[in-house]
C-alpha positions, 0 to 999 in steps of 0.5 A, a space after each residue: 473477499 477471501 480471508 485466511 489466517 497463517 499461523 506460526 513462524 516465518 517458515 511455517 506461515 510462508 509455507 501455508 501462504 505458498 500452498 494456498 494457490 501455487 498455480 496462481 503464483 506460477 502463472 504470475 511468475 510466467 507472466 513476469 518472465 515473459 519480459 527480459 529479466 537480468 537476475 545478475 543485475 547489481 540492484 537485484 543481487 545487492 538488494 536481496 543481500 540487504 534484505 537477508 542481512 536486515 530482515 532475515 525473517 521476511 526472506 525466510 518467509 518468502 523462501 518457504 512461500 516459493 518452495 511450497 508454490 513449486 518455485 525452485 529458484 529463489 531469484 524467481 520468488 524474489 522477483 514476484 515480490 519486487 517487480 510490479 507495474 509502473 505508477 501511471 497505471 495505478 492511482 491509489 490513495 490513503 487518507 488518515 483521519 481523526 474521527 470525533 467518536 471512533 477515533 483514529 481511522 484511515 480510508 485506503 483505496 486501490 485504483 486503476 485506470 485500465 478496465 483490463 486490470 480491474 479483474 486482475 486487481 480483484 482476483 489478486 487481493 486477499 485478506 490475510 492475518 499473520 497473528 504470530 508475526 514478530 515483533 508485531 502481529 498484523 492483518 491486511 490486504 495481500 496478494 495471492 502471489 506473495 507474502 506481504 501486505 500493502 494495507 495493514 493494521 497491527 496488534 498495536 493499532 497502527 494503520 498503514 496504507 500506501 498510494 501508488 507512488 510517483 515517478 522517481 527523478 533520482 536515477 540512483 538504484 540505492 539497493 541498501 534501501 528497502 524495496 518499496 513493495 516491502 514498505 507497508 508490510 515492514 512498517 506494520 511488522 516493526 512499528 508500534 506508533 508513528 514515531 517508530 514509522 518516522 524513524 524507520 523511514 528515515 533509516 531505511 528510505 526506499 528503492 525500486 522502480 518508482 517512488 512511494 506515497 502513503 499514510 500511517 495512523 497510530 492508536 494515540 491519534 498521531 498520523 504522518 503522510 510519507 513521500 519517498 523518492 529513493 534517497 529523498 524523503 518527505 514526512 507530512 504532518 496532519 492538518 486539523 486531524 487529516 492527511 491525504 496522500 495520492 500519487 504525486 509529490 506534494 512536498 515542495 522539495 520533491 515536487 520542484 526537481 520532479 517538475 524539472 525532470 519530468 514536466 510532461 507528467 505534470 501536464 498529464 491526466 495522472 497528475 490531474 486525477 491525483 490533484 483533484 483528490 487533494 482539491 476534493 479534500 480541501 472542498 469538504 474539509 469542514 464536513 470531514 473534520 466534524 465526522 464522528 464515526 466510520 459509518 459517517 465516513 463511509 456514507 460520505 465517501 459513497 454518497 457525495 458524487 463530485 469531481 475528485 471523489 476519493 472513491 472513483 468510478 469511470 466517467 466521474 473523474 479525470 482519466 476514468 479511474 476505477 476504485 477496485 477496493 475501498 478499505 475503511 480501517 479503525 485503530 481502536 478496534 483494529 478492524 478493517 472493512 473492504 468494499 470490493 469492485 463493483 463497489 456497493 456501500 451495503 456489501 463489504 468484508 470485515 476482518 479484525 485483528 485477533 491474537 
């Protein structure tokens, strides 16, 4: 898997990111512009204004990216960062776990239910390091068509990873909240520990085309699962040193209105695939709780072939999902290991945060 270091402030780093593969960025933009886009939409304009006010450095980085990639209109660059597919096509996950020996860790997966999207997932994703990001430097998995990361470790050892997220049941646009596709990056950039994460999420919540679920784990061993549905959020505490987020609301206060608003989804393969992972964790909780090292977690994740396995392969799970990236992260050494499709336990790319 390709990895790159982008040094300097927001403008310098953004220019380097945009110059990496400008043709890829423009092709991705062309695909999105094939669908009707209303750049005067109230949410789009107000959310952009919100980001300029609250996170001007990230806007500067995006603007520099677009300029270097040959994208003349910043509206188009912003579109690349806030528009993705809806939840049903993707089934990602994030597991926070306290290992007896290696300490705080996370298993994060990228998954899709469409074989036609596997190649896109594999080609899109790159490992990036932003050591000069402030207030916190970070490394993580980003895309060729933007500046942000969706899985990250920062210089304080905070691990952050998101699942794909659940459909919204609240019709409000909430443009004064962070767009969900910026969330992981901003958590890594602005938070030192899970206390900061809880505060950030309560303050900024999320907005966008769907909800978001995910996990954060810090160097002290604190961890939190988050389930974000625009103005409505739930923070889930770990049980016996573990917390797993998949792609449905587990919190009762979110699940109840979702079931009322969208009952068909709760009878779909998307739900049953997601719930099966929860059942897998419950079935193997004792084994997971006793694990000492990330190598043990890796062996278990690859070798225990049962329904609900967090690493997914077709014909072994409900809905025939594919795991395209399995990422094992450890806080103490600020290291991540990525196994990319087709998954092979013995083949991975490694990246460690370094100043």
